[in-house]
C-alpha positions as CSV (number, residue, x, y, z in Angstrom):
1,M,-58.4,-16.7,-41.6
2,D,-56.6,-14.2,-43.8
3,N,-53.0,-13.2,-43.2
4,R,-54.0,-9.7,-41.9
5,K,-56.0,-11.2,-39.0
6,K,-53.2,-13.7,-38.3
7,N,-50.7,-10.9,-38.1
8,I,-52.9,-9.0,-35.7
9,I,-53.4,-12.1,-33.5
10,Y,-49.6,-12.8,-33.5
11,S,-48.8,-9.2,-32.7
12,L,-51.3,-9.2,-29.7
13,L,-49.8,-12.5,-28.5
14,L,-46.3,-11.1,-28.7
15,I,-47.2,-7.9,-26.9
16,T,-48.9,-9.9,-24.2
17,S,-45.9,-12.2,-23.8
18,V,-43.5,-9.3,-23.5
19,F,-45.8,-7.6,-20.9
20,V,-46.0,-10.8,-18.9
21,V,-42.2,-11.2,-18.9
22,W,-41.8,-7.5,-18.0
23,M,-44.2,-7.8,-15.1
24,Y,-42.5,-11.0,-13.9
25,R,-39.1,-9.4,-13.9
26,K,-40.5,-6.2,-12.3
27,N,-41.9,-8.3,-9.4
28,Q,-38.7,-10.3,-9.0
29,V,-36.7,-8.9,-6.1
30,P,-33.0,-9.4,-6.4
31,E,-31.2,-11.0,-3.5
32,A,-29.7,-8.5,-1.0
33,V,-25.9,-8.1,-1.3
34,R,-24.3,-7.8,2.1
35,I,-20.7,-6.7,2.6
36,S,-18.8,-5.9,5.8
37,G,-15.3,-5.0,6.9
38,N,-13.2,-2.8,9.2
39,T,-12.5,0.9,8.9
40,M,-12.0,4.0,11.0
41,G,-11.3,2.0,14.2
42,T,-14.7,0.2,13.9
43,T,-16.7,-2.0,11.5
44,Y,-18.9,-1.3,8.5
45,H,-21.9,-3.2,7.3
46,I,-23.6,-2.5,3.9
47,T,-26.7,-4.0,2.5
48,Y,-27.9,-3.1,-1.1
49,F,-30.0,-4.5,-3.9
50,D,-28.5,-4.9,-7.3
51,E,-30.1,-6.7,-10.2
52,K,-26.6,-7.6,-11.4
53,G,-25.6,-9.0,-8.0
54,R,-22.3,-7.1,-8.1
55,N,-19.9,-7.3,-5.2
56,F,-18.5,-3.9,-4.4
57,K,-16.5,-4.8,-1.3
58,P,-13.0,-4.5,-2.9
59,A,-14.0,-1.0,-4.3
60,V,-15.5,0.1,-0.9
61,D,-12.5,-1.1,1.0
62,S,-10.2,0.8,-1.3
63,L,-12.3,3.9,-1.2
64,L,-12.4,3.9,2.6
65,E,-8.7,3.4,2.8
66,V,-8.2,6.5,0.7
67,V,-10.6,8.5,2.9
68,N,-8.6,7.4,5.9
69,Q,-5.4,8.5,4.2
70,S,-6.9,12.0,4.2
71,I,-8.7,12.4,7.6
72,S,-7.4,9.7,10.0
73,T,-5.2,10.9,12.8
74,Y,-4.1,7.3,13.5
75,L,-2.2,7.1,10.2
76,P,1.3,8.6,10.4
77,Y,1.4,9.9,6.8
78,S,-2.3,10.9,6.4
79,E,-3.1,14.5,5.2
80,I,-4.5,15.4,8.7
81,T,-1.3,14.1,10.4
82,T,0.8,16.1,8.0
83,F,-1.3,19.2,8.8
84,N,-1.1,18.7,12.6
85,Q,2.7,18.4,12.4
86,G,3.2,21.3,10.2
87,E,1.8,24.7,9.1
88,G,-0.5,23.6,6.3
89,F,-0.6,21.8,2.9
90,S,-2.1,21.7,-0.6
91,F,-4.9,19.2,-1.1
92,S,-3.9,16.1,-3.1
93,L,-7.0,14.1,-2.2
94,P,-10.7,15.2,-2.6
95,Y,-11.8,14.3,0.9
96,F,-10.3,16.9,3.2
97,L,-12.0,20.0,1.9
98,P,-15.6,18.8,2.3
99,V,-14.9,18.0,5.9
100,L,-13.4,21.4,6.5
101,K,-16.4,23.1,4.9
102,T,-19.0,21.3,7.0
103,S,-16.9,21.8,10.1
104,R,-16.9,25.5,9.6
105,E,-20.7,25.6,9.0
106,V,-21.5,23.6,12.1
107,F,-18.9,25.4,14.2
108,N,-20.5,28.7,13.4
109,A,-24.1,27.5,13.7
110,S,-23.4,25.7,17.1
111,S,-21.5,28.7,18.5
112,G,-18.4,26.6,18.8
113,A,-19.9,23.5,20.4
114,F,-18.6,21.5,17.5
115,D,-14.9,22.3,17.1
116,P,-12.5,19.8,15.5
117,T,-9.5,21.8,16.8
118,V,-9.9,20.0,20.1
119,M,-7.2,17.5,19.1
120,P,-4.6,18.6,21.8
121,L,-7.3,18.1,24.4
122,V,-8.5,14.8,22.9
123,N,-4.9,13.6,23.2
124,A,-4.4,14.9,26.7
125,W,-7.5,13.1,27.9
126,G,-6.4,9.8,26.3
127,F,-8.9,9.6,23.4
128,G,-6.5,10.1,20.6
129,P,-3.4,8.4,19.1
130,A,-1.0,10.0,21.7
131,E,-0.3,8.8,25.2
132,P,-2.8,10.3,27.8
133,L,-1.4,13.0,30.0
134,N,-3.9,12.9,32.9
135,P,-4.0,16.7,32.7
136,D,-4.3,19.2,35.5
137,N,-6.0,22.6,35.4
138,F,-2.8,24.4,34.4
139,L,-2.3,22.1,31.4
140,I,-5.9,22.3,30.3
141,D,-5.8,26.2,30.3
142,S,-2.6,26.2,28.2
143,L,-4.1,23.7,25.7
144,R,-7.3,25.8,25.4
145,D,-5.2,28.6,24.0
146,V,-4.5,26.7,20.8
147,V,-8.1,25.5,20.3
148,G,-10.5,27.4,18.1
149,F,-11.6,26.7,14.5
150,E,-11.2,30.4,13.7
151,K,-7.4,29.5,13.6
152,I,-8.0,27.3,10.6
153,Q,-7.9,29.0,7.2
154,F,-8.6,27.3,3.8
155,N,-9.5,27.8,0.2
156,A,-10.3,25.5,-2.7
157,D,-6.6,24.4,-3.0
158,S,-5.1,24.3,0.5
159,V,-5.4,24.7,4.2
160,W,-3.2,26.5,6.8
161,K,-3.4,27.7,10.4
162,T,-2.7,30.9,12.1
163,D,-1.2,29.2,15.2
164,S,1.3,26.4,14.5
165,R,0.2,24.6,17.6
166,T,-3.4,24.1,16.5
167,Q,-4.4,20.6,15.4
168,L,-7.4,19.0,13.9
169,D,-9.4,15.9,14.9
170,F,-12.2,14.7,12.6
171,G,-13.3,12.0,15.0
172,G,-16.6,13.8,15.6
173,I,-17.5,13.9,11.9
174,G,-15.4,11.3,10.1
175,K,-17.7,8.2,10.3
176,G,-20.6,10.2,8.9
177,Y,-18.5,11.5,6.0
178,G,-17.2,8.0,5.3
179,A,-20.8,6.7,5.0
180,D,-21.6,9.6,2.6
181,V,-18.7,8.8,0.4
182,V,-19.6,5.1,0.2
183,A,-23.3,5.9,-0.5
184,D,-22.4,8.3,-3.2
185,F,-20.1,5.7,-4.8
186,L,-23.0,3.1,-4.8
187,K,-25.4,5.6,-6.2
188,A,-23.0,6.3,-9.1
189,K,-23.1,2.5,-9.8
190,G,-26.9,2.7,-10.1
191,I,-27.8,1.4,-6.6
192,V,-31.0,2.9,-5.4
193,N,-31.9,0.8,-2.3
194,M,-29.2,0.5,0.3
195,L,-28.3,0.8,4.0
196,V,-24.7,1.9,4.6
197,E,-23.6,1.7,8.2
198,I,-20.2,2.6,9.7
199,G,-19.9,2.0,13.5
200,G,-23.7,2.3,13.9
201,D,-24.0,5.5,11.8
202,G,-24.8,5.9,8.2
203,V,-27.2,6.4,5.3
204,A,-30.5,4.8,4.4
205,C,-31.6,5.1,0.7
206,G,-34.7,3.8,-0.9
207,R,-36.3,0.7,0.8
208,N,-35.5,-2.8,2.0
209,L,-36.8,-4.6,-1.0
210,K,-36.8,-7.9,0.9
211,T,-39.4,-6.7,3.3
212,Q,-40.9,-4.0,1.1
213,K,-40.6,-1.7,4.1
214,L,-38.5,1.3,5.0
215,W,-35.1,0.6,6.5
216,E,-35.3,0.3,10.3
217,I,-32.4,1.3,12.6
218,G,-32.2,0.8,16.3
219,I,-31.0,3.3,18.9
220,L,-29.3,1.8,22.0
221,D,-30.3,2.5,25.5
222,P,-27.4,4.6,27.0
223,A,-27.3,2.1,29.9
224,S,-26.3,-0.7,27.5
225,T,-23.1,-2.5,28.0
226,L,-21.1,-4.5,25.5
227,E,-22.4,-7.7,27.1
228,N,-26.0,-6.5,27.3
229,M,-27.2,-4.2,24.5
230,V,-30.8,-3.0,24.7
231,F,-32.5,-0.9,22.1
232,K,-34.6,2.1,23.3
233,A,-36.1,3.0,20.0
234,Y,-36.5,1.9,16.4
235,V,-36.7,4.4,13.6
236,S,-37.8,3.7,10.0
237,L,-36.0,5.8,7.4
238,E,-36.0,6.5,3.7
239,D,-33.4,8.6,1.9
240,K,-32.1,9.9,5.2
241,S,-28.8,9.8,7.2
242,F,-28.6,8.7,10.8
243,I,-26.0,9.3,13.5
244,T,-26.0,8.6,17.2
245,S,-23.5,10.1,19.6
246,G,-23.3,9.0,23.2
247,N,-20.9,8.0,26.0
248,Y,-21.9,4.3,25.7
249,F,-18.6,2.4,25.6
250,N,-16.0,5.1,24.9
251,Y,-14.7,6.6,28.2
252,R,-11.6,6.6,30.4
253,E,-11.3,6.2,34.1
254,V,-8.7,8.4,35.9
255,D,-8.3,8.1,39.7
256,G,-11.7,6.3,39.9
257,K,-13.5,8.9,37.9
258,R,-15.2,8.2,34.5
259,Y,-14.6,10.7,31.8
260,S,-16.6,11.0,28.6
261,H,-14.8,11.0,25.2
262,T,-16.7,14.1,24.1
263,I,-14.5,17.2,24.9
264,D,-16.1,20.5,25.6
265,P,-14.0,23.1,23.6
266,E,-15.1,25.9,26.0
267,T,-13.9,24.2,29.3
268,G,-11.3,21.9,27.9
269,Y,-12.8,19.1,30.0
270,P,-15.0,16.1,29.0
271,A,-18.5,17.3,28.6
272,K,-20.6,17.0,31.8
273,K,-24.3,17.4,30.9
274,E,-27.5,15.6,31.6
275,I,-27.7,14.5,27.9
276,L,-27.1,10.8,27.5
277,S,-27.2,10.3,23.7
278,A,-28.1,12.4,20.6
279,S,-29.4,10.7,17.5
280,V,-29.6,13.1,14.6
281,F,-31.2,12.6,11.2
282,A,-30.3,14.8,8.1
283,A,-30.0,14.7,4.4
284,D,-26.3,13.7,4.7
285,A,-24.4,11.9,7.4
286,I,-21.5,14.4,7.6
287,T,-24.0,17.1,8.8
288,A,-25.8,14.7,11.1
289,D,-22.5,13.6,12.6
290,A,-21.2,17.1,13.4
291,W,-24.5,18.1,15.0
292,A,-24.7,15.0,17.1
293,T,-21.3,15.8,18.5
294,A,-22.3,19.4,19.1
295,F,-25.4,18.3,20.9
296,M,-23.4,16.1,23.3
297,V,-21.3,19.1,24.1
298,M,-24.1,21.7,24.5
299,G,-26.5,19.5,26.4
300,H,-30.2,18.6,25.8
301,E,-31.8,21.9,26.4
302,R,-30.0,23.8,23.7
303,A,-30.1,20.7,21.4
304,I,-33.9,20.6,21.7
305,E,-34.1,24.3,20.9
306,I,-32.0,23.8,17.8
307,L,-34.0,20.8,16.6
308,K,-37.2,22.7,17.0
309,S,-35.9,25.7,15.0
310,R,-34.3,23.9,12.1
311,A,-36.2,22.0,9.4
312,D,-33.1,20.3,8.1
313,L,-32.4,18.4,11.3
314,E,-34.5,15.8,13.2
315,G,-33.5,14.2,16.4
316,L,-34.0,11.8,19.3
317,I,-32.4,13.1,22.5
318,M,-32.1,11.0,25.7
319,Y,-31.3,12.8,28.9
320,S,-31.5,12.5,32.7
321,N,-34.1,14.5,34.5
322,A,-33.8,15.9,38.0
323,Q,-34.9,12.6,39.5
324,G,-32.2,10.7,37.6
325,N,-34.7,9.0,35.2
326,T,-34.2,8.9,31.5
327,E,-36.4,11.1,29.4
328,I,-36.7,11.3,25.6
329,F,-37.3,14.2,23.2
330,L,-38.4,13.2,19.7
331,S,-38.8,15.6,16.8
332,E,-42.5,15.8,15.7
333,S,-41.7,14.7,12.1
334,L,-40.1,11.4,13.4
335,K,-43.0,10.3,15.6
336,P,-45.0,8.5,12.8
337,T,-42.0,6.3,11.9
338,T,-40.5,5.8,15.4
339,K,-41.3,3.0,17.9
340,L,-40.2,3.7,21.5
341,R,-39.7,0.8,24.0
């Protein structure tokens, strides 16, 4: 055999070997990396696939700590606490402005159902960092005077208020934003397939490479208790954010009455609607979070109208009918990937 033929054979063998190794590596699924911790008064759980097997927990913890330093009302020196105690401030961290922008968008689009200036009412009803006041009608009326997102003004550099008594509470949007920030960080590190969850809400990107299926999230039955959690639905997601708002375990009892943690900005009282829970799916979690809060305030009828009219939002709404039974509305686009129980 002459050298030319030998070289051709050797080249073919080399190409074949490289192709076999490439196919082997391509089909090798890296082990899932799982990290968890505490943040925003709850827990977080993150699963992602990384060929390098990197552990991003220290970076994620540091990142969430900085986000909290911007938007947490429970930290005495956070930016939002500084704002609530004063007239305004200039941004020093990059996390306050995006929350303001989305808040204004959803406040306007929801006709004020989502309004983060409910902070004085949140405190009065005992769902904030201050001591509860067990408010009467007179106090509620006086607090409503300082509520209204139109009292908040901002530009690219700073934020201020037109009424010094107005305060902000990002509890109805913060977890979603935190999930977005973490997901964006992991994407910047080259992570494509991940599930980021903070307090049950979060972002699903790519697929679960272990199962080779879409990420699946469960939606709790509103009748669940901490001792007995039952899932009412399972939704499979790819490149989509998910948020569920409901009364579940966050309520107060005053004089034998149970009050929801969702405050209606219009009445000043905890929202009293037939809606039991609102699960919203959108391109980003901050938007989904704000709308889920708005839906709990406005009730299921308006929420369903909005979901039917907006292509950028999908939802699963649970509510009580006239007979007291639970009914479910599900966006048409979610039906192929949702299992109801």
